[in-house]
C-alpha positions in Angstrom: 73.4 3.9 -22.8 72.0 3.9 -26.3 68.2 3.3 -26.6 67.6 -0.2 -28.4 64.4 -0.3 -30.4 62.7 -2.5 -28.1 63.8 -0.3 -24.9 62.0 2.6 -27.5 58.9 0.6 -28.1 58.4 -0.1 -24.4 58.9 3.4 -23.4 56.5 4.7 -25.9 53.8 2.3 -24.8 54.1 3.0 -21.5 53.7 6.8 -22.3 50.2 5.8 -24.1 48.9 3.6 -21.2 49.9 6.6 -19.0 48.0 9.2 -21.1 45.0 6.6 -21.7 44.5 6.5 -17.6 44.9 10.3 -17.3 42.2 10.5 -19.8 39.6 8.2 -18.4 40.5 9.9 -15.1 39.4 13.2 -16.6 36.1 12.1 -18.1 35.1 10.3 -15.0 35.1 13.4 -13.3 32.3 15.9 -13.5 32.8 19.1 -15.1 32.6 22.1 -13.1 29.0 22.8 -11.4 27.9 19.4 -12.5 27.0 16.5 -10.3 28.4 13.3 -10.0 25.7 10.9 -10.8 26.7 8.1 -8.9 27.1 10.7 -5.9 23.4 12.2 -7.0 22.5 8.6 -6.6 23.0 8.5 -3.1 22.2 11.9 -2.1 20.1 12.1 1.0 16.2 13.3 0.9 16.0 17.3 1.5 15.4 18.2 5.4 12.2 19.6 4.6 10.9 16.5 3.0 12.1 14.0 5.6 9.0 12.3 7.2 8.2 12.9 11.1 6.2 11.0 13.6 3.7 12.6 15.7 1.9 10.9 18.7 -1.3 12.7 19.1 -3.0 10.8 22.4 -5.7 13.0 22.1 -7.4 11.3 19.0 -7.8 8.4 21.2 -11.0 9.9 22.5 -12.6 8.3 19.2 -12.4 5.1 20.6 -12.3 5.5 24.4 -15.8 7.5 23.7 -17.0 4.0 22.5 -15.6 1.8 25.5 -13.3 0.2 23.1 -9.7 0.4 22.0 -8.1 0.8 18.3 -5.7 3.5 16.3 -5.9 5.8 13.7 -2.6 6.2 11.8 -2.2 8.9 8.9 0.5 10.0 6.5 0.5 13.6 5.3 2.9 13.7 1.8 2.3 17.2 1.7 3.6 18.0 5.3 5.7 14.8 5.2 4.4 14.0 8.5 2.9 10.8 10.1 0.4 11.1 12.8 -0.8 7.9 15.1 -3.2 8.0 18.0 -1.5 5.1 19.5 2.0 4.7 18.4 2.4 1.2 20.1 -0.6 -0.1 18.4 0.3 1.3 14.8 3.2 -1.2 14.6 1.0 -4.1 16.0 -0.2 -6.5 13.3 -4.0 -7.9 12.7 -5.6 -9.9 10.5 -6.4 -8.0 7.3 -10.0 -9.4 6.5 -11.6 -7.6 3.8 -9.1 -4.9 3.6 -7.4 -7.8 1.7 -9.6 -7.1 -0.9 -7.3 -4.3 -2.2 -4.2 -6.6 -3.3 -6.4 -9.6 -4.0 -8.5 -7.3 -6.8 -5.0 -6.4 -7.8 -3.6 -9.8 -8.0 -7.3 -11.0 -9.9 -6.7 -8.3 -12.5 -3.0 -8.5 -13.1 -3.4 -12.6 -13.7 -6.2 -12.4 -16.0 -8.7 -13.9 -13.2 -10.7 -10.9 -13.6 -10.7 -9.2 -17.1 -12.1 -5.7 -15.4 -14.2 -4.2 -12.9 -17.0 -5.4 -15.0 -16.0 -9.2 -14.8 -19.2 -11.2 -13.9 -19.4 -13.9 -11.3 -22.4 -16.0 -11.0 -23.8 -16.5 -7.5 -24.1 -20.2 -6.9 -27.4 -20.2 -4.9 -25.9 -20.5 -1.3 -27.4 -18.4 1.3 -24.8 -16.6 3.0 -25.0 -14.5 6.2 -25.1 -10.8 4.2 -28.2 -10.6 2.0 -26.4 -8.5 -0.3 -23.8 -11.4 -1.2 -26.8 -13.8 -2.4 -26.8 -12.5 -6.1 -24.7 -12.5 -9.1 -21.8 -10.0 -8.5 -19.0 -8.1 -10.6 -15.3 -7.5 -9.4 -16.5 -4.0 -8.3 -19.6 -4.8 -6.8 -18.2 -7.6 -4.7 -15.4 -5.3 -3.8 -18.2 -2.7 -2.4 -19.9 -5.2 -0.8 -17.5 -7.6 0.5 -18.4 -10.7 -1.2 -16.5 -13.1 0.5 -17.3 -15.9 -2.0 -15.9 -14.1 -5.0 -12.9 -13.4 -3.5 -12.1 -16.8 -2.5 -13.1 -18.2 -5.7 -10.4 -15.8 -7.4 -7.6 -17.0 -4.8 -8.3 -20.8 -5.9 -8.2 -19.7 -9.2 -4.9 -17.7 -9.0 -3.7 -20.3 -6.9 -1.8 -20.3 -3.5 1.6 -20.2 -4.8 1.0 -17.3 -7.2 -0.7 -15.3 -4.2 2.3 -15.7 -2.0 4.3 -14.5 -4.9 2.3 -11.2 -5.2 2.4 -10.9 -1.3 6.0 -11.0 -1.5 6.2 -8.8 -4.5 3.9 -6.3 -2.4 5.6 -6.4 0.8 2.1 -6.7 2.1 2.4 -7.0 6.1 4.0 -10.4 7.2 3.0 -11.9 3.6 1.9 -15.0 5.0 -0.7 -16.5 2.5 -1.6 -19.7 4.6 -2.2 -22.3 5.7 -5.5 -22.5 3.5 -5.3 -20.7 0.4 -8.7 -19.2 0.1 -8.9 -18.0 3.6 -5.8 -17.1 5.3 -6.7 -13.2 5.3 -9.6 -14.6 7.2 -8.5 -17.3 9.6 -5.0 -17.6 8.7 -1.5 -16.4 9.5 -1.8 -12.9 7.7 -0.9 -10.1 9.8 -0.3 -6.4 8.9 -0.6 -3.1 11.0 -1.8 0.2 10.1 1.8 1.7 9.3 1.8 -1.5 7.1 -1.4 -0.5 5.5 -0.2 2.8 4.6 3.3 1.7 3.3 1.2 -0.7 0.9 -1.3 1.6 -0.3 1.5 4.2 -0.9 3.3 2.1 -3.1 0.2 1.0 -4.8 -0.9 4.7 -5.6 2.7 5.7 -6.5 2.2 2.9 -9.1 5.6 1.2 -7.3 4.2 -2.5 -7.6 5.2 -4.7 -10.0 1.7 -4.2 -12.0 0.7 -2.8 -15.4 -0.9 0.7 -15.8 -4.0 -1.1 -16.8 -4.1 -2.8 -13.8 -3.4 0.4 -11.9 -6.2 2.6 -13.9 -9.0 -0.4 -13.2 -8.0 -0.4 -9.2 -8.9 3.2 -8.9 -12.5 2.7 -10.3 -13.2 -0.2 -8.0 -11.6 1.6 -4.8 -13.4 4.8 -5.2 -15.7 5.0 -2.2 -16.7 8.2 -1.5 -16.4 12.0 -2.7 -17.4 15.5 -2.1 -16.6 19.2 -3.0 -13.1 18.9 -4.4 -12.0 15.4 -2.8 -12.3 12.2 -3.7 -11.7 8.8 -1.3 -10.3 5.6 -2.2 -10.7 3.2 0.5 -12.0 -0.4 1.8 -13.4 -1.5 5.3 -12.8 -4.8 6.9 -14.2 -7.2 10.1 -12.5 -10.2 10.9 -15.0 -11.6 13.1 -13.4 -14.6 14.6 -10.8 -13.2 16.6 -11.2 -12.3 20.4 -12.0 -9.3 20.1 -13.3 -9.2 16.8 -11.1 -6.4 14.7 -12.5 -3.7 12.2 -10.9 -1.6 10.0 -10.9 1.1 7.5 -8.0 2.2 5.2 -7.5 4.3 2.4 -6.6 8.0 1.0 -8.0 11.2 0.3 -7.0 13.2 -2.6 -7.9 16.9 -3.1 -8.3 19.1 -6.2 -6.5 21.8 -4.4 -3.5 19.9 -3.5 -3.6 16.2 -4.8 -0.9 14.9 -2.9 -2.8 12.1 -0.8 -3.1 12.0 2.7 -3.5 8.1 3.6 -5.2 6.6 6.5 -5.4 3.3 8.6 -7.7 2.4 11.3 -8.2 -0.7 13.2 -10.7 -1.2 16.6 -11.5 -3.5 18.7 -15.2 -4.3 17.3 -17.2 -5.0 20.8 -20.3 -4.2 19.6 -21.9 -5.1 16.2 -23.5 -1.1 16.0 -19.3 -0.5 15.5 -19.8 -1.4 12.2 -20.2 2.5 10.7 -18.0 3.8 13.5 -15.2 2.9 11.7 -15.9 5.3 8.9 -17.4 8.1 10.9 -14.4 8.2 12.7 -11.8 8.7 10.0 -13.9 11.2 8.6 -14.4 13.3 11.5 -10.6 13.6 12.3 -9.8 13.9 8.5 -12.4 16.9 8.5 -11.0 18.5 11.3 -7.4 18.6 9.8 -8.8 20.1 6.6 -8.4 17.0 4.5 -12.3 17.1 3.6 -13.1 20.3 2.0 
């Protein structure tokens, strides 16, 4: 049967469509030796960088020798290794107490409630339990001496709904900013584990939180707690005295000049005696020094 003009046009259109489809398929294939971006994006972490978990019960002597209970958890990002003295307690949530001053400082800086680390806060004249609290403060000094009244004022200024959203953004513990908006980290429902503290600190240090570079830069100034030859420690203590038993914290990370990849730590312990206060930091430094992280 002879081809009509209509059939010839339809056949030509079909050939054109087939050619276009073939061309698109060819473009979608990677060149020899190249990597398909959609596959590369889903590529697994190399085996050498997959994080392992180690339980080291011998580290519990740091607590049992004091007649108390606790947990010390470390993340060595160089060896891609988690180390825990008590793996069960490492995942147990406790009220964060003054370690919450880390995220609250970030929130204050990001929202403008505090302009920078030198932001001044006038003492209201009310005598409080800690002598270092009873004076004018800056954001940096309030962080250092754990002046609760400064951070309660910042929480009220920012407002509970906005603070709550930041806790969701930070994926901070169970993210419960209540029931009272200016004390939930002291007597409310907020809970976080040593593993949760480290996960949060790693996102902070890697600048993976939804914050400005300026906030990150100022936060590092505020958080610097100690340094020695070739190392710096960024950290915060905490003491939740209303619990039974009271719980103490020491959380942060260490960077060394010879290898700046951080080693994160989080310790909590039952504070059965008031003299346990300095023991939090002593335990962390003793263990970290024995592992070569403070030399």
